[in-house]
C-alpha positions as CSV (number, residue, x, y, z in Angstrom):
1,M,23.3,-23.9,8.9
2,Q,20.5,-26.4,9.3
3,E,17.0,-24.9,9.0
4,I,14.7,-25.5,12.0
5,K,11.4,-26.8,10.8
6,D,9.6,-27.7,14.0
7,P,7.9,-24.6,15.4
8,N,7.6,-26.3,18.8
9,Q,11.3,-26.5,19.4
10,D,12.4,-25.1,22.7
11,V,13.0,-21.4,22.3
12,M,14.6,-20.9,25.6
13,A,17.3,-23.5,25.0
14,L,18.3,-21.5,21.9
15,V,18.2,-18.2,23.8
16,K,20.5,-19.7,26.5
17,G,22.9,-20.8,23.7
18,V,22.7,-17.3,22.2
19,A,23.4,-15.8,25.6
20,D,26.4,-18.0,26.3
21,H,27.8,-17.3,22.8
22,L,27.4,-13.5,23.0
23,T,28.7,-13.5,26.6
24,L,31.7,-15.6,25.7
25,H,32.6,-13.2,22.8
26,K,31.7,-10.1,24.9
27,R,29.1,-8.9,22.3
28,M,25.8,-7.1,22.6
29,L,22.8,-8.0,20.3
30,I,20.2,-5.7,18.7
31,T,17.1,-6.9,16.9
32,A,15.3,-5.3,14.0
33,E,12.0,-7.0,13.6
34,S,9.1,-6.8,11.2
35,C,6.9,-9.9,10.9
36,T,7.8,-11.1,14.3
37,G,6.7,-7.9,16.0
38,G,9.2,-8.1,18.9
39,M,9.2,-11.9,19.5
40,I,12.9,-12.2,19.2
41,G,13.6,-9.4,21.7
42,A,10.8,-10.7,24.0
43,S,12.4,-14.2,24.0
44,C,15.8,-12.7,24.8
45,T,14.5,-10.8,27.8
46,Q,12.9,-13.9,29.3
47,L,16.3,-15.0,30.4
48,A,17.5,-13.4,33.6
49,G,20.7,-11.4,33.1
50,S,20.0,-10.7,29.5
51,S,21.0,-7.1,29.9
52,A,24.6,-8.3,29.8
53,W,24.3,-9.3,26.1
54,F,20.9,-7.9,24.8
55,F,21.0,-4.2,23.9
56,G,17.3,-3.9,22.8
57,G,15.2,-4.2,19.7
58,L,13.4,-2.2,17.1
59,I,10.0,-3.2,15.7
60,S,9.8,-1.7,12.2
61,Y,6.5,-3.2,10.9
62,D,5.6,-0.3,8.6
63,N,7.9,0.7,5.8
64,L,8.2,4.3,7.1
65,A,9.5,2.9,10.4
66,K,12.1,0.9,8.4
67,E,13.2,4.2,6.8
68,R,13.2,6.3,9.9
69,M,14.5,3.9,12.5
70,L,16.9,1.7,10.4
71,Q,17.8,4.0,7.5
72,V,16.3,1.5,4.9
73,S,16.2,3.4,1.6
74,H,12.9,4.3,0.1
75,Q,14.2,3.2,-3.3
76,N,14.9,-0.3,-2.0
77,L,11.5,-0.6,-0.4
78,E,9.9,0.5,-3.7
79,K,12.1,-1.6,-6.0
80,F,12.4,-4.8,-4.0
81,G,9.6,-4.6,-1.4
82,A,9.9,-4.9,2.4
83,V,10.2,-8.6,2.2
84,S,13.6,-8.8,0.3
85,Q,17.3,-9.5,0.8
86,E,18.2,-5.9,0.1
87,V,15.9,-4.5,2.7
88,V,16.9,-7.0,5.4
89,E,20.6,-6.2,4.6
90,Q,19.8,-2.5,5.3
91,M,17.9,-3.4,8.4
92,C,20.9,-5.2,9.8
93,A,23.3,-2.4,9.0
94,G,20.8,0.3,10.3
95,A,20.5,-1.6,13.6
96,L,24.3,-1.7,14.0
97,G,24.2,2.1,13.7
98,Y,23.0,2.1,17.3
99,G,26.6,1.2,18.3
100,V,26.0,-2.5,19.0
101,D,28.1,-5.5,18.0
102,V,25.7,-7.9,16.4
103,S,22.3,-7.5,14.7
104,V,19.6,-9.8,13.5
105,A,16.8,-8.6,11.2
106,V,13.6,-10.3,10.0
107,S,11.0,-9.4,7.4
108,G,8.4,-11.8,5.9
109,V,4.9,-12.6,4.9
110,A,3.4,-14.4,7.9
111,G,-0.1,-14.5,6.5
112,P,-2.8,-15.5,6.2
113,G,-3.0,-12.9,3.5
114,G,-0.4,-10.7,1.8
115,G,1.4,-13.3,-0.2
116,S,2.1,-13.2,-4.0
117,D,3.3,-15.6,-6.6
118,E,6.8,-14.3,-6.1
119,K,6.6,-14.1,-2.3
120,P,3.9,-16.5,-1.0
121,V,2.8,-16.7,2.6
122,G,5.7,-18.1,4.6
123,T,8.4,-16.2,2.7
124,V,10.8,-14.8,5.3
125,Y,14.2,-13.1,5.0
126,I,16.4,-13.4,8.0
127,G,19.7,-11.5,8.2
128,W,22.6,-11.4,10.6
129,Q,25.6,-9.0,10.8
130,S,28.4,-8.1,13.1
131,K,29.9,-4.7,13.5
132,A,33.3,-6.1,12.5
133,S,31.9,-7.4,9.1
134,L,30.2,-4.1,8.5
135,A,33.4,-2.2,9.1
136,K,35.1,-4.4,6.5
137,G,32.4,-3.4,4.0
138,E,30.8,-6.9,4.0
139,Q,27.1,-7.4,3.5
140,A,24.9,-9.0,6.1
141,I,24.4,-12.8,5.8
142,V,20.8,-13.1,4.6
143,R,18.8,-16.2,4.0
144,R,15.4,-16.7,2.4
145,Y,13.1,-19.2,4.0
146,Q,9.9,-20.6,2.9
147,F,8.1,-21.7,6.0
148,E,4.9,-23.8,6.2
149,G,2.0,-23.5,8.6
150,D,-0.3,-20.8,9.9
151,R,0.7,-17.3,11.0
152,D,1.8,-18.5,14.5
153,A,3.9,-21.3,13.1
154,I,5.6,-19.0,10.5
155,R,6.4,-16.4,13.2
156,S,7.7,-19.1,15.6
157,L,9.9,-20.6,12.9
158,T,11.2,-17.2,12.1
159,L,12.1,-16.6,15.7
160,L,13.9,-20.0,16.1
161,N,15.9,-19.7,12.9
162,A,16.8,-16.1,13.7
163,L,18.2,-17.1,17.1
164,Q,20.0,-20.1,15.6
165,G,21.8,-18.0,13.1
166,I,23.3,-15.8,15.8
167,L,25.2,-18.9,16.9
168,W,27.0,-19.0,13.5
169,L,28.4,-15.5,13.7
170,E,32.0,-15.2,14.8
C-alpha cells in the first residue's frame, strides 16, 4: 500500500472509492478515532447515501474513553502508550464489537507538542480489521506512519491514509 504524502489530496474521491468498495462487498464500516477527532467519520457522512455502508464512529481521545468504549486494556495503555500498535489493534477489535464488518482505528501525535524521542510529532498508527479476520483470530493490520507538517497536515494525512487502507481490505 502506497503512503499518501500530499495532505491536499481529494478526500471525497477516496470516500467515494471506500463507499463503492464497501457497497460492492456488502459491508458496514465503523471508525475508532483518537488524533483525528472524528474527521474520518465526518468525511464519510459528507457523501449522500453513506448510511448504506457507514455504521458510525467512536471518538476515543482520552485513554479512559479507549478503555470504556473500545475495551482497550489499561495494561496496554500503561505499557505501550495510547500511540502504539498494541492499542490500535485493540481499538480495531473493540470497534468490531459493535457488530460491524470493518473497522479503522487511528491514534497519533498530531502536535505541535506531545512528542517524544521514541514517538515524535507526526507519529501515527492506523489499523484496519474485518470481522472475518477477527473471527479467525487474526490481528488487525496496523501501520506506523511518520507524517510531516503542522497539526492540520498530520491529521489530514491520517485521514487520507486511513481511508486508503480500507480499499485494501478484502
